[in-house]
C-alpha positions in Angstrom: 39.6 2.3 -1.9 40.0 1.6 1.8 38.2 4.8 2.6 35.4 3.9 0.2 35.0 0.5 1.7 35.0 1.9 5.2 32.3 4.4 4.2 30.2 1.7 2.6 30.5 -0.5 5.7 29.4 2.4 7.9 26.3 3.1 5.7 25.3 -0.5 5.4 26.1 -1.3 9.0 24.2 1.6 10.5 21.2 0.8 8.3 21.3 -2.9 9.2 21.3 -2.1 12.9 18.7 0.7 13.0 16.2 0.0 10.2 14.9 -3.4 11.7 14.5 -1.7 15.1 12.4 1.1 13.7 10.4 -1.3 11.6 9.7 -3.5 14.6 8.6 -0.4 16.6 6.1 0.4 13.9 8.0 3.6 12.9 8.9 2.6 9.4 12.2 1.8 7.7 12.7 5.3 6.2 12.9 6.8 9.7 15.6 4.3 10.4 17.6 5.4 7.4 17.2 9.1 8.5 18.4 8.4 12.0 21.3 6.3 10.6 22.4 9.2 8.5 22.1 11.6 11.4 24.3 9.4 13.6 27.1 8.7 11.1 27.0 12.2 9.6 29.0 15.3 10.3 26.5 16.7 12.8 26.3 13.3 14.7 29.3 11.2 15.5 31.1 12.6 12.5 32.2 9.2 11.3 31.8 10.5 7.7 32.5 14.1 6.8 32.2 14.1 3.0 28.9 13.0 1.5 29.0 14.3 -2.1 29.8 10.8 -3.6 26.8 9.4 -1.6 24.5 12.0 -3.0 25.5 11.0 -6.5 24.4 7.5 -5.9 21.3 8.6 -3.9 20.1 10.7 -6.9 19.9 7.5 -8.8 17.4 6.3 -6.2 15.1 9.3 -6.9 15.4 8.7 -10.6 14.5 5.1 -10.3 11.6 5.9 -7.9 10.1 8.3 -10.5 10.5 5.8 -13.3 8.6 3.2 -11.3 6.0 5.8 -10.4 5.6 6.5 -14.1 5.2 2.7 -14.7 2.2 2.7 -12.3 0.5 5.6 -14.0 -1.5 4.1 -16.8 -3.8 6.5 -18.7 -6.9 4.3 -17.9 -6.0 4.3 -14.2 -5.6 8.1 -14.2 -9.0 8.6 -16.0 -10.8 6.4 -13.4 -9.3 8.5 -10.6 -9.8 11.9 -12.2 -12.2 13.2 -9.6 -10.0 12.5 -6.6 -6.8 13.0 -8.5 -7.6 16.5 -9.9 -10.2 17.6 -7.4 -9.0 16.3 -4.1 -5.3 16.1 -4.9 -5.3 19.4 -6.7 -7.2 21.3 -4.0 -4.8 19.9 -1.3 -1.7 21.0 -3.2 -3.0 24.5 -4.0 -4.5 25.1 -0.6 -1.4 24.0 1.3 1.0 25.8 -1.1 -0.8 29.1 -0.8 -1.1 28.9 3.0 2.6 27.9 3.5 3.6 30.6 1.0 1.8 33.2 3.0 3.4 32.0 6.2 6.8 32.2 4.6 6.1 35.7 3.4 5.3 36.7 7.0 8.9 35.7 7.8 10.3 38.1 5.2 10.8 35.7 2.3 10.2 37.2 -1.1 7.3 36.0 -3.3 9.1 33.5 -5.7 11.2 31.7 -3.0 8.1 31.7 -0.7 6.1 30.0 -3.5 8.8 27.4 -3.9 8.9 26.8 -0.2 5.1 26.7 0.0 4.9 24.1 -2.7 7.7 22.0 -1.2 6.0 21.9 2.2 2.6 21.0 0.6 4.1 17.7 -0.5 3.8 14.5 1.6 6.0 11.4 1.8 4.8 8.9 -0.7 7.2 6.3 0.7 6.0 6.7 4.3 2.3 6.9 3.5 2.1 4.0 1.0 4.2 1.8 3.3 1.9 2.6 6.3 -1.3 1.9 4.2 0.1 -1.4 2.8 1.2 -2.6 6.3 -2.3 -1.9 7.7 -4.1 -3.3 4.6 -5.8 0.0 4.1 -5.0 0.8 0.5 -8.5 -0.3 -0.5 -10.3 1.8 2.1 -11.8 5.2 1.3 -9.1 7.1 3.1 -6.5 4.8 1.6 -7.7 5.5 -2.0 -8.1 9.2 -1.3 -4.6 9.4 0.2 -3.1 7.6 -2.8 -4.9 10.0 -5.2 -3.5 13.0 -3.3 0.0 11.5 -3.3 -0.2 10.7 -7.0 -1.2 14.3 -7.8 1.6 15.6 -5.7 4.1 13.4 -7.6 2.6 14.5 -10.9 3.1 18.2 -10.0 6.5 17.7 -8.3 8.1 16.3 -11.4 7.7 19.3 -13.7 8.4 21.5 -10.8 11.9 20.1 -10.5 12.4 21.2 -14.1 10.7 24.6 -13.8 12.1 25.9 -10.5 15.6 26.7 -11.9 14.0 28.9 -14.6 12.9 31.3 -11.8 16.4 31.7 -10.5 18.5 34.7 -11.2 21.7 32.5 -11.0 22.9 30.8 -14.1 20.0 32.1 -16.2 21.2 30.2 -19.2 20.0 27.0 -17.5 16.5 28.3 -17.4 13.8 27.3 -19.8 14.5 28.9 -23.2 12.7 28.5 -26.5 15.6 26.3 -27.6 15.2 24.1 -24.5 11.4 23.9 -25.0 11.8 22.8 -28.6 14.5 20.2 -27.7 12.2 18.9 -24.9 9.3 18.5 -27.4 11.7 16.7 -29.9 12.9 14.4 -27.1 9.4 13.7 -25.9 8.2 12.8 -29.5 11.3 10.6 -29.9 10.5 8.8 -26.6 7.0 8.1 -27.7 8.1 6.6 -31.0 11.0 4.8 -29.4 8.8 3.2 -26.7 6.6 1.8 -29.5 9.0 0.8 -32.2 12.4 0.4 -30.6 12.4 -0.2 -26.8 9.6 -2.8 -26.7 11.1 -4.9 -29.6 14.4 -4.7 -27.8 12.8 -5.9 -24.6 11.1 -8.7 -26.5 14.4 -9.8 -28.0 16.3 -9.6 -24.7 13.4 -11.5 -22.9 13.7 -14.3 -25.4 17.3 -14.9 -24.4 16.1 -15.6 -20.8 19.2 -13.9 -19.4 17.8 -12.0 -16.5 20.8 -9.8 -15.7 20.8 -8.7 -19.4 17.2 -7.5 -19.1 18.1 -5.6 -16.0 21.1 -4.0 -17.6 19.0 -2.9 -20.6 16.4 -1.4 -18.3 19.0 0.5 -16.4 20.5 1.7 -19.7 17.1 3.0 -20.8 16.5 4.9 -17.6 20.0 6.4 -17.4 20.0 7.2 -21.1 16.7 9.2 -20.8 18.1 10.9 -17.7 21.2 11.9 -19.6 19.2 13.3 -22.5 17.2 15.5 -20.1 20.4 16.7 -18.3 22.0 17.5 -21.7 19.3 20.1 -22.4 19.3 21.6 -18.9 16.2 19.9 -17.6 15.6 17.5 -14.7 16.7 13.9 -15.1 13.8 12.9 -13.0 11.3 14.5 -15.4 12.7 12.4 -18.3 12.6 9.1 -16.4 9.1 9.7 -15.2 8.0 10.3 -18.8 9.8 7.1 -19.9 7.9 5.2 -17.2 4.5 6.5 -18.3 5.3 5.6 -21.9 6.1 2.0 -20.8 3.1 1.7 -18.4 1.0 -0.2 -20.9 3.9 -2.4 -21.9 3.7 -6.2 -21.4 7.0 -5.9 -19.6 5.8 -3.4 -17.0 5.7 -5.8 -14.0 9.1 -7.3 -15.0 10.6 -3.8 -15.1 9.3 -3.0 -11.7 10.5 -6.3 -10.3 14.0 -5.8 -11.7 14.4 -2.2 -10.6 12.7 -2.6 -7.3 15.8 -3.8 -5.3 18.0 -1.1 -6.9 15.4 1.6 -6.1 14.9 0.5 -2.5 18.6 0.3 -1.8 19.4 3.7 -3.5 16.4 5.3 -1.8 17.8 4.1 1.5 21.0 5.8 0.6 19.0 8.9 -0.3 17.4 9.1 3.1 20.8 8.4 4.8 22.1 11.3 2.9 19.2 13.5 4.0 19.9 12.4 7.6 23.5 13.4 7.2 22.4 16.8 6.1 20.2 17.4 9.2 22.1 20.1 11.2 21.8 19.1 14.8 23.4 22.4 15.8 20.1 24.1 14.6 18.1 21.8 17.0 20.5 22.2 19.9 20.8 26.0 19.5 17.1 26.7 18.9 15.3 23.6 20.3 12.0 25.5 21.2 11.9 27.2 17.8 12.6 24.0 15.9 10.1 21.9 17.8 7.5 24.7 17.7 7.8 25.0 13.9 7.7 21.2 13.5 4.6 20.8 15.6 3.0 23.9 14.0 3.8 22.6 10.5 2.3 19.1 10.9 -0.7 20.5 12.9 -1.5 23.1 10.2 -0.9 20.6 7.3 -3.1 18.0 8.9 -5.8 20.5 9.5 -5.7 21.6 5.8 -5.7 18.0 4.6 -8.7 17.2 6.9 -10.5 20.3 5.5 -9.8 19.2 2.0 -11.4 15.8 2.7 -14.5 17.4 4.3 -14.9 19.7 1.3 -15.1 16.6 -0.9 -17.8 15.1 1.4 -15.5 12.5 3.0 -16.7 11.3 6.4 -15.0 12.9 9.4 -13.3 9.7 10.4 -11.8 9.1 6.9 -10.7 12.7 6.6 -8.9 12.4 9.9 -7.2 9.2 8.9 -6.1 10.7 5.6 -4.7 13.7 7.5 -2.7 11.4 9.8 -1.5 9.4 6.8 -0.2 12.3 4.6 0.2 15.1 7.1 4.0 14.9 7.2 6.5 16.5 4.9 7.8 14.6 1.8 11.0 13.4 0.3 10.6 15.6 -2.7 10.8 18.7 -0.4 14.4 17.7 0.2 15.1 17.6 -3.5 13.4 21.0 -4.1 15.3 22.6 -1.2 18.5 21.2 -2.7 17.7 22.8 -6.0 16.7 26.1 -4.3 20.0 26.1 -2.4 22.0 25.3 -5.6 20.4 28.3 -7.4 20.6 30.5 -4.3 16.8 31.1 -4.3 16.6 31.4 -0.5 18.7 31.8 2.6 20.7 28.6 3.1 20.1 28.8 6.9 16.3 29.0 6.3 16.4 26.0 4.0 18.5 24.0 6.5 16.0 24.9 9.2 13.1 23.8 7.0 14.9 20.5 6.1 15.1 19.8 9.9 11.4 20.6 10.3 10.4 18.3 7.4 12.6 15.5 8.8 11.0 15.9 12.3 7.5 15.9 10.8 8.3 12.6 9.0 9.6 11.2 12.3 6.4 12.3 14.1 4.0 10.8 11.5 4.3 7.1 12.5 4.3 8.1 16.2 1.0 10.0 15.7 -0.5 7.1 13.8 0.5 4.8 16.7 -1.0 7.1 19.3 -4.2 7.4 17.2 -4.5 3.5 17.1 -4.0 3.3 20.8 -6.5 6.0 21.4 -9.1 4.4 19.1 -8.5 1.0 20.9 -9.0 2.7 24.3 -12.2 4.5 23.1 -13.6 1.3 21.7 -12.8 -0.5 24.9 -14.5 2.1 27.0 -17.5 2.5 24.7 -20.9 1.7 26.0 -22.0 -1.9 25.1 -23.8 -1.7 21.7 -27.6 -1.9 21.9 -28.2 -5.2 20.1 -31.7 -6.0 18.8 -34.1 -7.8 21.0 -34.5 -11.2 19.2 -37.9 -12.9 19.4 -37.5 -16.6 20.0 -39.2 -18.0 17.0 -37.9 -21.6 17.5 -36.0 -21.6 14.2 -34.6 -24.8 12.8 -31.6 -23.0 11.5 -29.5 -20.1 12.9 -27.5 -18.1 10.3 -24.6 -16.1 11.8 -23.2 -13.6 9.3 -25.5 -12.2 6.6 -23.1 -11.2 3.9 -22.8 -12.7 0.4 -22.2 -16.2 1.8 -25.0 -16.3 4.5 -27.6 -14.7 2.2 -27.4 -17.7 -0.2 -28.5 -20.0 2.6 -31.3 -17.6 3.6 -32.7 -17.2 0.1 -33.0 -21.0 -0.4 -34.3 -21.8 3.1 -36.9 -19.0 2.6 -38.2 -20.6 -0.6 -38.4 -24.0 1.1 -40.4 -22.4 4.1 -37.7 -23.6 6.5 -37.7 -21.3 9.6 -34.4 -19.6 10.3 -33.0 -16.6 12.3 -30.3 -14.5 10.8 -27.8 -12.5 12.9 -25.1 -10.1 11.9 -22.9 -7.7 14.0 -22.3 -5.1 11.2 -24.9 -2.4 11.4 -24.2 -1.1 7.9 -24.7 -4.5 6.4 -28.0 -4.9 8.4 -29.3 -1.6 7.2 -28.5 -2.5 3.6 -30.1 -6.0 3.6 -33.2 -4.7 5.4 -33.8 -2.3 2.5 -34.4 -5.4 0.3 -36.9 -6.9 2.7 -34.7 -9.3 4.5 -35.2 -10.0 8.2 -32.0 -10.0 10.1 -31.1 -9.1 13.7 -28.2 -7.0 15.0 -26.2 -9.2 17.4 -23.0 -10.9 18.3 -23.1 -14.7 17.6 -20.3 -15.3 20.1 -22.3 -14.1 23.0 -24.2 -16.7 24.9 -27.2 -14.5 25.9 -27.8 -13.4 22.3 -27.6 -17.0 21.0 -30.0 -18.1 23.7 -32.4 -15.3 22.8 -32.2 -16.4 19.1 -33.5 -19.9 20.1 -30.3 -21.9 19.4 -31.2 -24.3 22.2 -34.0 -25.7 20.1 -32.3 -25.2 16.7 -30.8 -28.2 14.8 -28.3 -26.3 12.6 -25.9 -23.4 13.1 -24.6 -21.8 9.8 -21.4 -20.0 10.6 -21.0 -17.6 7.6 -19.1 -15.0 9.6 -16.4 -13.2 7.5 -13.9 -12.3 10.3 -11.8 -15.4 11.2 -11.5 -14.5 14.9 -15.2 -13.8 15.3 -16.0 -17.0 13.4 -14.0 -19.1 15.8 -15.4 -17.3 18.9 -19.0 -18.1 17.7 -18.1 -21.8 17.1 -16.6 -22.1 20.6 -19.8 -20.7 22.1 -22.0 -23.2 20.3 -19.7 -26.1 20.9 -19.4 -25.4 24.6 -23.1 -24.6 25.4 -25.1 -26.3 22.6 -23.2 -29.4 21.5 -26.3 -30.9 20.0 -26.4 -28.3 17.2 -24.7 -29.3 14.0 -22.4 -26.7 12.6 -21.9 -25.8 8.9 -19.0 -23.4 8.8 -17.6 -21.3 6.0 -13.8 -20.9 6.1 -11.7 -18.2 4.5 -8.7 -20.4 3.7 -6.9 -23.6 4.7 -5.6 -22.2 8.0 -9.2 -21.2 9.0 -10.4 -24.7 8.0 -7.7 -26.3 10.2 -8.8 -24.1 13.2 -12.4 -25.1 12.7 -11.6 -28.8 12.5 -9.5 -28.4 15.7 -12.7 -27.2 17.4 -14.6 -30.3 16.2 -16.5 -28.8 13.3 -16.9 -31.5 10.6 -18.9 -29.6 7.9 -16.4 -27.0 6.7 -16.5 -25.4 3.3 -13.8 -23.1 1.9 -15.7 -20.1 0.5 -14.1 -20.0 -3.0 -13.3 -23.7 -3.6 -16.4 -24.8 -5.4 -16.9 -21.6 -7.3 -13.3 -21.9 -8.6 -13.8 -25.5 -9.6 -17.0 -24.7 -11.5 -15.4 -21.8 -13.3 -12.4 -24.0 -14.2 -14.9 -26.5 -15.6 -16.4 -23.8 -17.8 -12.9 -22.8 -19.0 -11.9 -26.3 -20.0 -15.2 -26.8 -21.8 -14.8 -23.5 -23.7 -11.3 -24.7 -24.7 -13.0 -27.6 -26.5 -12.4 -30.5 -24.1 -14.9 -33.3 -23.9 -17.6 -33.0 -21.2 -16.9 -36.4 -19.7 -13.2 -35.7 -19.6 -13.7 -32.3 -17.9 -16.0 -33.8 -15.3 -13.5 -36.5 -14.6 -10.6 -34.0 -14.2 -12.6 -31.8 -11.8 -13.8 -34.8 -9.8 -10.3 -36.2 -9.5 -8.9 -32.8 -8.5 -11.7 -32.3 -5.9 -11.2 -35.7 -4.3 -7.5 -35.3 -4.2 -7.7 -31.9 -2.6 -10.1 -32.9 0.0 -7.9 -35.8 1.1 -4.8 -33.7 0.7 -6.0 -31.0 3.0 -6.8 -33.6 5.7 -3.2 -34.8 5.5 -1.9 -31.2 5.8 -4.1 -30.7 8.8 -2.4 -33.6 10.6 1.1 -31.9 10.3 0.1 -28.3 10.4 2.4 -27.5 13.3 5.5 -29.1 11.7 6.8 -26.8 9.0 9.1 -29.4 7.4 6.5 -32.1 7.3 3.9 -29.6 6.0 6.1 -28.7 3.1 6.9 -32.4 2.5 3.2 -33.3 2.4 2.5 -30.4 0.0 5.3 -31.5 -2.4 4.2 -35.1 -2.2 0.5 -34.1 -2.8 1.4 -32.1 -5.9 3.4 -35.0 -7.3 0.5 -37.4 -6.6 -2.0 -35.2 -8.3 0.2 -34.9 -11.4 0.6 -38.7 -11.5 -3.2 -39.3 -11.1 -4.1 -36.9 -13.9 -1.3 -38.2 -16.2 -2.4 -41.8 -15.6 -6.0 -40.9 -16.4 -5.0 -39.3 -19.7 -2.9 -42.3 -20.7 -5.8 -44.7 -19.9 -8.1 -42.5 -22.1 -5.6 -42.8 -25.0 
């Protein structure tokens, strides 16, 4: 017991010390786990020599990861992504697998092991890539969506591969895929489909009604481990079974609760998995052949990034987005470690070669965040040294109104002012937006509203109103500062993104501030209450009271915005006041 506690303390202690450091450096938590494993493992400080028990726990992390991936894969979502999923993702896996297989054959590896190695090295790190995209808020971009599609296709192909690879081994042939195994798999699959509809969901519904959270978690773990045990009993991968179970429950009303309950277990066990991977990194290979290891690592990530970039260009992605996708998913993946482990278990390739490739994959994962950081620095430097953009020459038309920002918010002002024959000048700094709105006959200039010379050219000195409809918060505040400093006579009507933006605008002296979604949300809520059968006068009164309360409430919050305790206190007090006002109003009606 003492030994177990000491090992647990070393695992957790090393992770607690290193993971935050790597996270703060922008290198990701997974790299922290890997380095922690390297340090405490037999090839580092040798604080822990035996890691078999750790691997048993870590395998649960992989199983839970695949179950949650399955929960995310709804049939409708897959269908909507079919082009990128099958086309882009399929091409990337096939192209990289073939190229890396051919490279492996050049080193004397026979065809089947070379194919296994090629496929393993075609995979990327889902954990690394999705974490990076989420942290940079890039999941909704073109390269983010494309990267996600490729990663999803890799995961979809990796799961059956985990079950099929042992079938190609000459060792323990009985564990390969036989007719009996295939029949049992089909029987289990049909049973899972029926159970997910007629047994598991009713059970979840019953457990949920008890409101015992830990019982729901326990039942979820029992389902996952039960399906894993079924698959292992017929000689197939536990991960394959849990993935299928996840897909079958993807349309369940309990999907989000399942993810929330298993998330902490999955993250902790995946951390152990990567610590175990780090412990398996043979530092002797690096110290004995440093040039070979570094050469293979740089060559691997360079070749893979080139192939990913080529895949993106084949699918008519822009060069910039193809490059970003290559940087995002150009590293090796965690499933490669699992596949190499299976290959080693079934003696499909030279253990020394697999150990070397494990080191190469690990180094590529370590290089990935560093390359992304270097790219960001380079892009920032290039943008800094770029020639000043050639803004449009604005004819001073002595407008009464200046509109800065010609997106969905600013265009409403423009359309109404135009119908009323009120002269205005519209400015936007996004060339793509300008090109789009000009196609519809709108007159808008390319310029930066925070620059004094451009605002002077736009005729702001003679204007009466400045409509600040700029989307970016920092650009919005910069434009307001310019107007307030040089043209204080101009009245500003400013759009704000949220309460914090409103506070900043008030601090600059802007009185007319409108949160962009506040009125539309109120109006839509009015429609909802009316559709629910409430009386028109009652609904109008509720909306009016809420609006008046919120407008006074936000002013009170603004006064204490820099005092967190007071801010929270004002919020709680405001919520109680609103509830009391609405309750009193209902009682008076009765």
